[in-house]
N, C-alpha and C positions, 0 to 999 in steps of 0.2 A: 619691921618684921611683917611678912604678909599675913592677912587675915585668911585663915583656912576656910571661913564660911563665906568669903566674898563672892565665889563663883555661884554658891547657892542662892545668895541674895540677888545677884545680878547674872542670870544664866547666859546673857548675851555678851558678857565681858570678854574681851579679847577677840571677839568674832568681827568679821566685816560688816558694816552696816547693811541692813536689809535693802534690797533693790525695790524701787517702786513698781507696781504692776505694769506689765507691758501695754503700751497704748498703740492702736492701729495707726499706721502712717496716715498723715492728713490727706494725702493724695491716693489712698488705696483705691483700686479699681472697684467699681460697683458690681454686685452680683447680677446674674440675669434677672432675678425676680425684682431687684431694685430698678434696674434699667426698664423693665416692663412697667413698673408702677409709674415711673417718670413719663413714659410713653403714654400711658393710659390718661394721666393728668393733662398732657399736652393735647391729646385727641379730644378730651372732654371739654377743655377750654376753647378749642376751635370749632366745636360742633354743637355744644349745649347752649340753650338760651341764657343760662345763668353765667356762662363764660368761666373765668378763673374761679376755682373753688379751693378752700383750704380744708385739708383732711388732718385729723389728729393722728398720733403715732399708732393707735390701735387700728384705725381704718386703713392706714398705709400698710400695716402688717397683714390685714385681711386680703388686701389686693395682692400681696406678695404670695400669700397662700393660694389665691386663685390661680396665679401663674404656675405653681407647682402642680396643681391638680389638673389644670387644663393641658399642660404640657404632657402629663402622664396619659390623659384621655386620648390626645392626639396620637401619641406613639402606639397605644393599644390599638386604636382604630386603624392606623396605617398598617400595622402587622396583619390585621384581619383583611384589609383591602388587598394586600399583596397575596395572601394566602388564596383568597377567593379568585383573584385573577389568575393565579397559577393553575387553579383547578378547572378553570373555564376551558372547555374544548373549542368554543367559538369566541375568539378574543375580540370580536366586534362588540360584545356585551361587557367588556371589561369596564371597571370604574376607573376613569383616567385622571380624576383630580386627587392628587395626593393629600393626605391629612398632614398638615404642617403649618407653622406660623406664617409662611409665605402665602397660604391659601385661606387665611382666616379674615373675615370682615372685622378690622381692628377698630373701625369707628363705632360700630354697634357694640362691640365688646367693651370698648371704653366707657360707653354710656352705662351699660349694664353694671360693670364692675364698680363704678363710682356710687351708683344708687344703692346697690345691694351691700356695699361696704358701709355706707352711711347708716343703713338699718342694722348693722351688726351681724349680718348673716356670715357664717364661717364655713367655707368649703372643705376645711380639714377636719371638722367635727362630724361624727358619725350621723348620718341621716339628716344633715342640716341643708346642704346644697350640693347639687351635682351639675357638672358641665356636660351638655350633650351636643355634639356637633350634628347640625343638619345641613344638607346641601342646599344651597341657594341657586335654584335652576336658572333664574334669570341673570344672576351675576357670575355664575360659575365659580363660586367660592363657598366656604362654610360659614354659617352663622353659629355662634356658640350659644345655646339656650341654657339659661340658669334655671334648673328645676328644683323647686323646694322639696325636701324630704319630710318625713314625719316630724322630726324635730324642728325643722325650719317652719313648718306650718304652725306648730304649736307656739314657737318663739314669737312669730309675728302677731298671732292672735292675742297673746298675753301682753306683748309690748304695747299694742294700740287699743287694748280693751278699756272700756268705760269703768267696768269693775272686774279686775283680774280674778279669775276663779282661784279658789283654794286648792281644788283638785279636779282632775278629769279622768274618768274611767272609760276605756274603750273596749268593747268585747264583741266578737262575732258569736252568733248563736247557731248551734248545729242541731239537726233533727233529733239527736239523742240527748240533748241538754234539757234542763228544766228551767224555764224563765217565766217569771210573772211580773207584769208591770203593775205598779201601785201609783196611779196619777193623783195629783193634788185634788182634794175634794173636801166635802163638809167633814168627813171623818178622818181624812189624811191631811195633816197640816202642811206637808210638802211632798214633792215627787219622791218616790222610792221604788225599789225593785227587790225581787228575790231571784237569785241566779245560782244554779248548781250544775256543775259538770259531772253528770252521772257516771259516765264512762270515759275517762280521759284518753283511753287507747282505741276507742271506736266511737267517735263523736258523731258519726253520720255526715249528712250533706249540710252545706250552709243554707239556712233558711232566712237569715237576716242578721241584724246586729243592733247594738244600742250604745249610747253614750250617756254618761251621767256627770253633769257639771255641778260640782259642790262649791258653795260660797260660805263665807263667815256666818251670814244669816241663812239658816237652813230653809226658811220659807222661799228663798230665791233659787233654790236647787232645781235643776231641770233634767228631766229624762227624755232623751231623743231616741226614737225607734225607727229603724229603717228595715223594710222587708227586703228580701232578695230581689223581688221585682223592682223596687225602687232603685236598688243599687245598680241593676242591669241597665236601667234607663240612663244611668250616667256613664255607662261603658262607651268609649269611643265607637263611632259607626264602624270603622275599620280597626277594631281592637286587635293588637298584635297577639298572635297565638303564642309567640315566645314568652309573653307575660301572662296572658289570660288563659292560655291552653286552648286546644282545638286544632283545627286543620290549618296547615300553612303550605304555601307553594315553594318548592325548592327546584333548583336546576340541577339535574343529574344526567350525565352523559348527553348534554346538549338537549335534553327534554324537560319539560316542566312537569313535576309530579306533586301530588299532595301527600304530606306526612302528618301524623298525629303527634302533636306536642303536648306534654304534660303541663308545662308553664308553671306559674306561681299564683294560682287564682286566690288562694287564701290571703296572700300579701296584697294583692290588687284590691280585693274587697275591703280589706282592712284600711287601706289607704283611702278608698272611696268614702268610708265611714268617717274617717279622721277629717277629711276635707269638709264633710257635711257638718259634723259636730263643732269644729273649730271655725266655721264660717260666720260672717257678720250676722247671719240670721238668728244665731243663738248666743254668740259672744259679741255683744254690741261694741262697735268701735266708737272711741271717744273722738268727736270732731275736733277737739282742741289739740289732739295728738297727731291727727292726719297731716303728713308733710308731703312735699313733692315726690319724695322717694317712694312713699307708700302708693301714691297715685301712679307712679311710673310702674311700680311692680304689678299693680292691677291691670294696667294696659298691656304690659308684657305677657302676663299669663294668658291673655286672649290670643296674642300672636303666637305663643308657644303651643297653645292648644291646636291652632290651625296648622302649625308645622307638623305636630305629632299626627294629626288626622291625615294630612296630605302625605306624609311619609309612610304611614301604615297602609294607606291605600295603594301607594306606588311600590312599596317593598313587600308588604303584607306580612312581614315577620321580622323586621329589623329596625330598631329605633335609631341607629346610627348611620343610616344611609350608606351602607356598604354593599348591599345587593345590587343586582342588575337594574339600572334605570330603563324606562321605556325607549329611550334613545340615548345615543352617546352624548355626554355633557362636554361642552367646550370651555376652555379656560381663556378669559380675556387677556389680551397682551399686557395690560397694565400689572398683572400679578407676575413678579419675578420667579424664575426657577421652577416654573410649573411643568407638569407633564405634557408630552406632545398631544395635539388634538387628534380626534378620530381620523384615520387615513394617514397619519404621520407617525405611527408607532415606531419606537426604537427600543433597544435593550433596556433603556432607562425606564420604560413603562413597568417592567417587572423587576426593577432593581429595588434597593431599599429606600429609594426616594430620599437620598441623603441630603439634597439641597433643601427639601421641604422640612425635614426633621432635625437639621442641624441646629446647634445652639443659636437662637434668634439674635440678629444683630440689631437690637433695639436703639 
């Protein structure tokens, strides 16, 4: 006689055995980001003094994320290039180099990608790391600069700090705010401050800013003060009005005119303050933690600063090298599927540059 409770005791009785989870085919094609990662490692091995390098799974995933974000940046920049070319009345001043994987300096990109991934910088995290294409006038292609955001600056400072801070406060001070610095003294055992936003809806003009670094031992706490004048000294010589605000030159109806841009000065001053507070001047780096990737980052920051200054001087209002250069740029023959050179324009120059932005064949 059948036991009426048998199905309750064994709910899978009479059912077909469960199938094991589906496994990807052993020879499944690699994704574009995986192929990009493999190319980066090959380029690095061929050009870096260290040669072949082993990355862990997280570092490989970071590089795959770099591909996603760089690909997105190139497509956005290409759309803007085509838009501006279309609006140019004098096409002698068109930007002829399409933004795409075929016009990117892959050797430089590979070196950057490996070093930044080894440090753990994540381009897909908010304000960690940004890819900025800059035209390389000598080579006729684009270098991809890896620019640290707020979070990236903080991450690097704390990762390599001799004594990681417990907390860091960053504040801009406006003319209508109330701020009082209380520096360490005979009567004050540690740095401190008093800060009040008197009118949050009308704070006035920026007059400076401060950073407060807190440690487990309060006696080590530091108050860093920057005046507006000190911040302005750190502003690039040819600061982009698109970001800092002010007058910028634009081409309208084949004539160069000046326009007033509001920009994002609050954000730019805040970033200037963050760079100062998180610098090695105040958060001392631990020599035992300094590795070749950190040294590489410091060297690249100098190069990127030169890129930015040169581009701002050339374009006066655009960080991504989309506006009119002083002379038409030519593309070397070694780069495949590039736009025609000046004097050899075809309909492709105003097309979607499909060859440049197609899925890369890594």
